[in-house]
N, C-alpha and C positions, 0 to 999 in steps of 0.2 A: 504494500500500500504506500503510495506517495504521500509525503508529509512536508508541508512548508514550515509548520511549527509543530512541536510535539503535543501530544494529546493533553498532558497536564497543563501546559501553558494555555492552550485553547480553553480548557474547562475552567481554569482559575481567572483568566484575564479577559476573555472575550465573551464566553457564554453568559456570565452574570449581567453583562451590559446589553444583551440582545433583548428587545421587547418580545416577550412570549405572548401568544394569544390568550385572552381571558375566556373566550368561548370557543366552541367547536372541538374537534378531535385533536389530541396531542400528536406531535410528529411520530411516525412509526419507528424512526431511528433516533439515536442520540443527537442532540443539537451540535455536539462537537464534531460529529462526522459530517454533518451538513456544512458546518463552517469550514472543515478541511476540504470539502469538495469545491466550495466557493473560492477558497484560497488557491487551490490547484488551478481553477479556471482563470483566476486573476494572474497567477504567476506564469502560466504557460501561454495564455492568450487563445486557448482552444475555444471554438464556438460551442455554444450551449448544447447543441444536438450531438456533438462529438465528444462530450464529456464521458470519460471511461468510468461510469458509475459502478460497474461490477468490481473494478480494482480499487475503488475508493472507499467502499463500505465493507465493514467486517462481516456481518451476518446477513442482514436483510438490506438489499440495495433499493434506493429510490431511483426513479427515472430521472432523466435530465430535467423534465418538466417539473418534477417535485422539488428538485434543488432550486430551480429558477423561481418557483412559486414562493418558497420560503425566503429566498434572497429578496424578492420584490416586496414581500410583506414587511421585512425588516427595513427596507429602504424607505417605504412609505410612512413608517412610524416616525414620530419626532424623537430623534436620538440626541441626547445631550452630548455635544461634542467637547465640552469643557475647554473652550477657547477663550482666552482673555480678550477684553475690549482692545481694539486697535486704536492707539492714541493718535495715529495719523489721520483718522477719520473725523477728528474734532473740527470745530468751526474756527480754526486758526488761519489767519491770512499770512501767507508766505510769499515773499517776493522772489526768492530763488528756488529753483527746482532741485538743486543738488543738496543732498543730505549726507554728511560725512559718516554718521553712524550707520545709516542704511548702506552706504558704500562699503563700510567695514564688514557688514554682515553678508555681503554678496557671496563670499566664498561658501559660507554655510548653506545658503540657499541653493547655489549651484551644485554643491555636494549632495544635498538632499534630492535635487532633481535627477542627478546621476544615479542615486540609489533607486529612485522610482522607475528608472528606465529598465530595471531588472524585471519588472512586472509587465508582461507583454500586453495584457488587456488595457493597461493605461497608455502604453506606447502606441498601440494601434487601436484607436478609439472606434470600435465596431458598434458599441452601444449607442443607440440614438435617444434613449430615455435619460433625461438629466438625473433623475433620482438614482438610477443604476450607476451612472458614471460617478456621482458623488459618493455613493455607497462603496464603490471600489476604491476611491481615493481615501476615504476614512479608514477602510480596512487595510490599505497599504501603509498608512501612517501608523496604525496600531501594530502591524507586523514589524515595521522598521524600528519602532520604539522598543518593542519587546526584544528584538534581536540585539539592538545597540545597548540596551540597559544591562545586559548580562556581563 
């Protein structure tokens, strides 16, 4: 089974932050396996219909439509991204465009963009739905943060 993150990391860091449905049937498989399938899709850039679901699930496999269904439900929910207020968005009049601090942070931004290039679904934007694209970006940042914090 292909893994972008190990199962313990997914269960401790990602699954508790996923909005679970309050009504309806629970998923037939563990949420960590669904997250692993979405991470595989994001990392490799494979199209949804070619997702190797039999290799990604341990016991009972979902179809690619099932994985996509859960991912879309998670993307449509309001997810708390825990992002600080951007001070540059204030109503401050500036005469010059150049910002030295922002210029000094350029390297960090470019390095992060280079790390994001490792996820083919973000590099080749096949998704036409904005929520899916944002969901993949959030998930990419979670994976990068978890990998870099070790």
